[in-house]
Phi, psi and omega in degrees: 000334186302315178301321180295318178296316180299318179295320179296320178296316178300316179297320179296315178297321178297316180297322177295319179296317177300318181298322181285312186276331186099139184298319183297319179300314182295315182296330182272311190265336180227049187298328183299328180296312180297318181296314184291318185280330187239308188288324179296310177299320181295320178297320179297317179298316177303312183298317180297315181300311184290327178294312180296317180300312182298320180296313181297314181300316182291318182295323180277352182055035182277337184299312180299324181293322184274342187301313182301318180294321180294321178295318178297326178294322176295316177301319179297317179298319180294318181293323176296322177299318179295316181297331180276004173105005177049049189286331180228167173293160174258155172206168177291149182277001179294126182303144182300329183288345180281346181280155180286332178302139179283349180288139177257112183278113181284344183296340180300333183275341185249340183267162175288117182277120175261117184283125183233099183259070185236097189222032186233153171279123188270321186196141170241115181249099184285340177288314177277351183057055182224141167243132180252125188224159172274162191292336182266009172295135183262163176295329176297316176300314185297312182293321181300318181281307188296315182295332179290339179246014172085022179229167177203169173276143175300324177234114183235092184304154199299301194284140184304322190273359176296134182259157177301316180299317179295324182285338177271308182289333170258245172197166179212153185210154173211177185288358172263003187289344176293341177263321192246350182089197179282173182304322181299333186280353174256003177272139182248346179198146173236145173241129186226154166256123187271180185296337179265005180090359180280158179256140179217144174246135182228142180221177176299341180245350182235119187051049189296326178303315180292321180303317183278341181272337185297313181301137181075003185276353173055039176073027182254009175243345181163177180262119177289128180241346175192158177215147173251132188230140178295147171232157179227157177300141180256157172240171191286325190228164167247122173276105190251125179255132179252129179225109175291142179224140180240143181093126187298320180298317180293322178298312182295319179296312181297314183296318180296314181300313182293327179290335180276347182271105184288347174290342170282118177285331182221139177221133182207147175230141172242118183260115185265344172199183183299332184228027177224127181209162169238124178260130182242135176232138184226153177224135176289140181207155175263353182249144179217142172281116185308324183289343182248011179284130181226105178277076190295341181279350178299142190300333184269358181283154176299152175302143189299316184293332176285322177298316179296320181299332179299327177294327178288315183294323181269359177053050180221151173276165181209158176223127181224155174249118185244129176307142190307308183293328176297319179295314182304324184247035184296330180262000187293314186300324181257009185045061193059258175229018181288331185293337180293337176277342181264315175238092187302332182258017186298334180266001177296134183305322180296314179297318182298315183290325183275320189232358184300335181293347178263350184279144005264163168293148180290134180301323180299320179288326175299318178295316184298328187254007186281334179077161185292321181296312180294323178300316180293323177297316178299318182299322184271336188233019182214141181240131169226100186218142169235120178246132182254116183230155176303141182303327181295344180257013187301312182299313179298320181293317180297318176300318181295314177301318181298315183284325187274323184229331176053064177243129176223152356296162172243136180269130176244123182223116183279152174206150176268131180251107181291157175273090181230158176297164177126187185290331187232121176198163180294166181291323181267195182265001182249152173300147183223145178280124179243174175221136173271122177254111183256121179242118183225114178150195183268120179298143181243020173276149179291142176057043178296130176230117193307308187297309184292319181292318181289325177296324178294319179292319178299321179299317178298314182299319176298322185294337180253016182059050175254184185220148177257131175296138191273002174284340188267169176295132182237127186251008184288153170284169180300318181296319179294322180298314182280353167282325180285318185250147179273105184265007186298307180293319182301309182292325178296319180288323178300321179289316183294324185266005178068038184275343186302324180262358184255322183225145175292157172295150183303323179299314182293337182278328190241340187271140184295324181298331180272335186267353182236000000 
């Protein structure tokens, strides 16, 4: 009972302190106290609930039986919206704070909310090598189930709470994307409810225009109700090689070469300064050298990006065997490196051993409790951006990031971009190797001003035929946005499917210039 009493006393003292100082003061200046005492335990409870629920649903096989009824209920809501005069746009009824994106969508308060309770894995077909899932299934659910039966997704994006729907309607990437492309490129079929309430299934050969237009459309062509995704056999470990590299030219050359080698199952780079990086290459294997086994996902282990940095500091190469699921979620515990700004001592060994089992706090709960003042501070003094640029422009892009925002570490993730119809494709007719440059943290350039600096960065990305991930703040004008993305197929389908009065255009849904 003593630990419980101590925790209760601490909570009581914290509440008294909040009463004296004011909640806003505490959330801004001492956020770690609130996060440690409340959000970490609450996040743990959420995780346990959803894990148990998913396990029970899958074991009872109730999801496939209930799926049809849930889809019909969505169709009914859409038809009722039409019968009532289609007065406002529609959107999913999922609260904005539940999404992983840091952007807060105000449209949820003005649009017709269609409730979509679709969060289960429907079927795993190992003969066809397909998993069929509902849109709110998370990457944590997918890895927990698939790895337990010896399978995995070819591209399995990092954070546990990322959903299939978000990764299709937005985008997703992982260190295997140099072989398989973006998350959309491992999907083989989508099932949607359209603006008139009808149901449609689309594949590369059936309703192919819609199949290629759905990715990146942010729910503005219809409501995703299921997706079929390729799966591949999994192995127990990743044999991961760490190689420190110095000098930007050498970094770019090494990273490009390793990304072109398809015998590498995984390729990733962490850039710690303009001319210091660690390049990692991995291969799936069932064998491991016991002395080199590193279960990096265990709660008491150092944060992955700090562990990688040690190879740079000690100027040595390394080889480790990491359990597959630990590798997939290697950046989850520290939310890449964002958690160090929220819990500054989070990587301290004492904290990890005592409280690391509760880490990380759920991003959705962080958003829900941040308040308007903190949100504006983050917007002006914090960057969370992923820019996708051709690999041949990597050196130029890194210089631009360094000069415009100066945020480190920077995440480098290669991917092959096929020449396919849709919002995002290479400039030519051939597939092209691209790189995702991820910048997350506090800019260290003098006189940083979010709008002007990000518009400058967006201009560069457009100039090299790159793309900005749409989960992040976007400052482009409508003309600039459609210069970056190919809207020809998208606009044609919106007109054909009657979307103009049913859903906002993707630009109006995500860009700041349209939302303010």
